[in-house]
Every structure is written in structure tokens, then in C-alpha cells.
N, C-alpha and C positions, 0 to 999 in steps of 0.2 A: 429542239422541237422537231417533231416528225414532219416530213414533207406531205403536202396534200396530194393524195394519189387519185388517179382517174379510174382505179379498179374498185369494183364493188362486189360484195358477196351476194349470191343468189342461191336459192334452193331449187333443186330439180325434183319434180314430182312425177310419178308414174301416171300415164294417161289411162291405164287399165284399172288400177286399184286405188289411185289417188293417195298413195303413201309417199312421203318425202324420204328419199333414199340418199341423196347426195347434196353437198354444199360446195359450190365452186365459186371462183371469182372470175369476173369478166371485165374487160376494158369497155367502159361505157362510151368512149369516144369512137373506137374502131368498130364495135359491135352494137349498133343502135337497135337492131331488132331483137325479138325474144329468141332465146336458145331453144333448140329442139335437137336432142341427141338420143341415139340408141344406146341404152345402158342396161345392165343386169338388175333385175328387181328380185329381192330376196323373197318377197311375199308371193309373187307370181311364179318364181323359179324359172324365168326365161328372160331373154332380151326383149325389152319393150321400149317404146318411145317415151322419153322423159321431156317435159317442157318446163320452162322457167316459171318459178313461183315469184311472189312479191319480193321485193328487195329486202334483205336483212340488214339490220343495223349493227 
């Protein structure tokens, strides 16, 4: 059996065009707040702020 992990998958969406560009995992125990990262958006063709979307299963 697999171990129960504290890491969960979350999607990152662009704050400018609302396109989901990335899927990352985060530790829900150490990182309790929502993620906000500057990542590259293919649709906008520039670096924009991406925020955490609803948790994926």
C-alpha cells in the first residue's frame, strides 16, 4: 500500500488571461496559504503572476 502523503496537486492559473498553465504539487502542512508565483504564460507571451486554483484530485 502507498503511504498517505501530505502533498496535494494544485493548478496554477494566469491572473491576466485566466488560463491554467501549470500543475504543481505543494505540501499542505508547510504551505497553508495560496500559492502566488511569477511564471511564463504561453497565451500572454510574458511572465505574469499565477495563482493557485482549486485542488485537483
